[in-house]
N, C-alpha and C positions, 0 to 999 in steps of 0.2 A: 504493500500500500504506500502511496505517496505520502510523505510527511511534509507539511507545508512550512514548517520550520525545521531546520536540520537536526537539532538535538533537543534533548529533554532538559538541558541545563539553563543557566541564566542568559540574560541579554548582556553581551560584553560591549563596553563602550570605551573608546580611547580618549584620553585627555592630556593636555599639556598646560592647562591653566588659562588658556586664551578664551576670549568671548565666544569664538566659534565652537570651541570644545564644550563650553558651558551649554550652548544651545543643543549640542549633540547629547550631552548628559540629560538635559531636560526631556528631549525627545525619547531617549532610551528608557528613562525611568517611567515615562508614561506608557511606553510599549510593554515594559516588564509588568506593570500593574495590570494592563489590559489582558495580558496573557497569563497572569497568575504565576509569573516567574520572578526569580531574584535578579538583581543588578550587580554586575561585576565591573568596577571601574579600573581601567588599566592605564598605567603610565610607564612609558619607556624612557630610560635615561641613557641615551646613546653618547658615548665618548666621555662620560663623567665618572665612570666607575674605575676603581683601581684594578690592576692585574691581580690574579690570584696570588695570595701570600703577601701582598703589599702592606706596608705599615700605614694604617689609616690615620695614625696620630703623628706621622712624620712631619717635620717642619715644612710649612707651605712656602711658596714664593712670596716675596714681600708684597703686602697689600691684598693677597688673594686668599679666599676662604679655603680651608682644608677640604679635601674630598669628602671626609667624614661629615663636615658641616653641610656640604651640598646634599649628601644622601639624607641626612637627618631633616634638612629643610624640605626636601622633596617629599619625604615620607610624611612629614607633618602636614604639608599642604594637601596631600592626598587624603589623609585622615580627616582634616577639617572639611574637605569637600564631601566626603562620605557622611560625616556627622550632619552636615547641612541637609543633604538629600534625605537622610533617615528622618530628620525632624519634620521635613515637609511631606514625607511619604511614609508615615508610620506603618503602613501595611505591607511594605516591600522590604525584603531582606537585601541589604546593601553590603557588599564586600569589596575589597580592593586588592590589587596586585601591582607590585613595582618590579619591573623586569629590566635587565640590562639588554642593550643591543638596539638595532634598528626597530622603529615602531611596527613596520609591517611584519617582521619576524616575531616580535613580542606578542602582538595581537593574535596572530594565527596560532602561536604556541599556546597561549592562554585559552583561546577559544576551543582548541582541540582537547586540552587537558580538562576543561570544564564541561565539555559536550554542549557548547553554547548554542542557543537558538538562532542567534545572528550576531554580527559584528556591526557596531555603529560608529561612525566617524564624523567629525566636523569637516566642512568644505575646505577650510584653511585654518591656519593657526600659526604659532611661533615655534622656533626651534625645529626639531626633527619633523614634527607634525606639519609644519608649514610646507614641507616638501612632499607631503603625502600624495598630492594630486599632480605633482610635477614628474615628468619623465615616466618611468615604468612602475613606480611604486604602487599606485592604485591598482593597476593591472595585475601586479604581483599578488596583492591581497586577494583579489577576486579569483585569480588563477589558482592560487595555492590553498585558499581556505575552502573547506567543504561546508561552508555556511553562507547564507545570504549576507551580503554586505550592503549596508545602508549609509549613504553619504548625505548628511543633513546640511541644508543650506538655509540660513535665516531662521527666525523664530517660528514656532508652530502657529498656524492660523487659529483664530477663535473658532470653537466648534460650530457656531452659527454660520461661519463662512467656509466651512470645510467643503472642498470640491470632491470629485470622484477620484478613484484610483485609476490612473491611466496605464494601460498594459500594452506594451509592444508585442505584437503577435506575428509569428512566422509560420505557424502551422506545423512545426516539426515536433517529433516526439519529445525532444529535449526541452522545448519551450513549455511543455506541460508543467514543469517544475516552477517556472516563473508564474504561470497562470495560477497554480495552486497557492503560491505565496500571496499573490494579489487578491484572490478570492477570500482567503483566510483573514487577511488584514482588513478587507472591506467588511466582512461579516462581523468581526469583533468591534469595529468602529461604526457600524451601521452606515456604511458608505456604498455608493454605486461603483461599478466597474465599467470603464469605457475602454473597450478593446480597439486598438488601432493597427491596421495593416496598411503599410505604404508600398506602392508599386510604381514603377516607371513604365514608359512605353515599351511595347514588345521588342523593339529594336535594341533597347538598353537593358531590358531585364527588370525584374521586380527589385524593389529596394530591400526587401527582407527575404533573401534566400531564393533558390531556384524555383521556377514555376511549379516543378513537380512536387515540391513540398506542400503546396496548397491545392493539389489535385489538378493542376493546369498542364501537366505533361501532355505533349502531343498536340497542343493548341498551335495554330499557325500564326505567324506574324500578321496575317491579314484579318484575323478575327476582330470583330468590332470591339471598341473599348468598353462599351456598356456590357457586352457579353463576358469579357474578361473580368470586369468588375463584379458582375453578378456571380460568376463562378468563384471568384476569390471570397466574396461575402459568404457564400454557402460553405466553402471550406473552413473559413474562420469560425462560423457557427458550429460546425461539426467538431472542430478542434476544442472548442470551449464547452461542448455539451456535457462531458463528464463532470466539469466543475459547476456548471449551472444546475445540474441535477443534485450535486452534493450540497450546494449552497442555494437552495431555492429562494431564500429570503433576500439574496443580493440582487438588486436591480442591475441589469446588464444592457449596455448598448454597444453596437458594432459600427465600425467605420472603416471603409476601404477607400483610400485616397490615392490619387496619382500624384505623387510628390516624393521628394527626397526623404529618406527615413529620419535623418536628424531634424530637418525642418518640421516634419509632421509631429514628431514627439515634442520638440521644444515649443511649438506653437500651442500645444495642448497642455503643456506643463504649467502655463500661467494660471490656469484655473484648477489645477490638480492638488490633492493632498499628498499624493505619492505617485511617482513614476516608476514602473517596474519593467525591467528588461532582463532577458536571459543572456548569460555570457557564453554559452556553448550551443546556441541554436545554429541555424543555417545562415549562409550568406553574411550580410552585414551584422546580424545579431551575434553570429559567432565571433566577429571581430569587434564587438561593441566597445571593448576596452583597449583595442589596439590601434584603431584608426580614427578617422575624422568624426564618425558618428559617436563613438565613446567619448572623445574629447569634448565634443559639443554638448552632449548630455551632462557629463560630469561638471563641466565648467560653467555652463550657461542655463541649465534647467532652473525654473523658478520655484521648484519644490524639492523635497528630499527625493533621492534616487535610490532604488533598491536594485542591486545587481545579483541575480540568482544563478549560481552555478549549478549545472546539471552534469556531473561527471559520468553518470551512468544513465541508461535509458530507464525512466521511472515506470513503475507499474501503474495502470489506470486505477483510479479510486473505486472503491466498492459502490 
């Protein structure tokens, strides 16, 4: 059976003390409460830790704090943040972890050790986390973590202004994992799901994967656009059917548009509560964290973005 969150453990959130990280913590604790899970706040201290066996009390350079001072200060800041979160969310179990090394490695390791439901990160921050979305780091987190990865951008909207969950659909078996995550999130937050499939003209190919993945294999370039669009809409409906049957309370709308994938998703992110894409689907979705589509979504979406990895072909829901 598909599990809509990867593990039975807590929601893991990375922090560096920045405002963006604070927003990620706020989003993560809300999600932990909605799921009935604990919250595990993780901080990485890259390049600040002594080598094994080093004397933490050795004389520092003139005017510089000792490494031990830095460690103690970081640990205290993490404890203070956890205490604040506990006070504001008394029903949620809040724990912390302070790890050495790059943030992407620390987060993935803690997530695996704790069987995390998901990993949550701020869109930007200071220090090591400021580089999280630069270069290949974000792609590395999503590529190596067997967990959904949520990148939070900006403060959460007021519940009265909450929009739908926008889901990028490619019709592949792997995309079922992203759909399951989107529907589960929508169900517990009483939101609608708006499924989007973007495609280009027959001469350029669809924006999300080969035509065969949406049941369009064998169609000729001369087929009318409205016929291709209708066939794609039918295929999207069939791909989502297992989830609409499992979550009948979730209102679902489908949209098939002739547009670039990045533009279609970004345009709809402005009114969304969450944008969900799969990282190992077909075509552009398979490369969502490696090319222009992924960069556009992660850097420019107007809402939090969930990247759901599907390392293996999921089983259909009961």
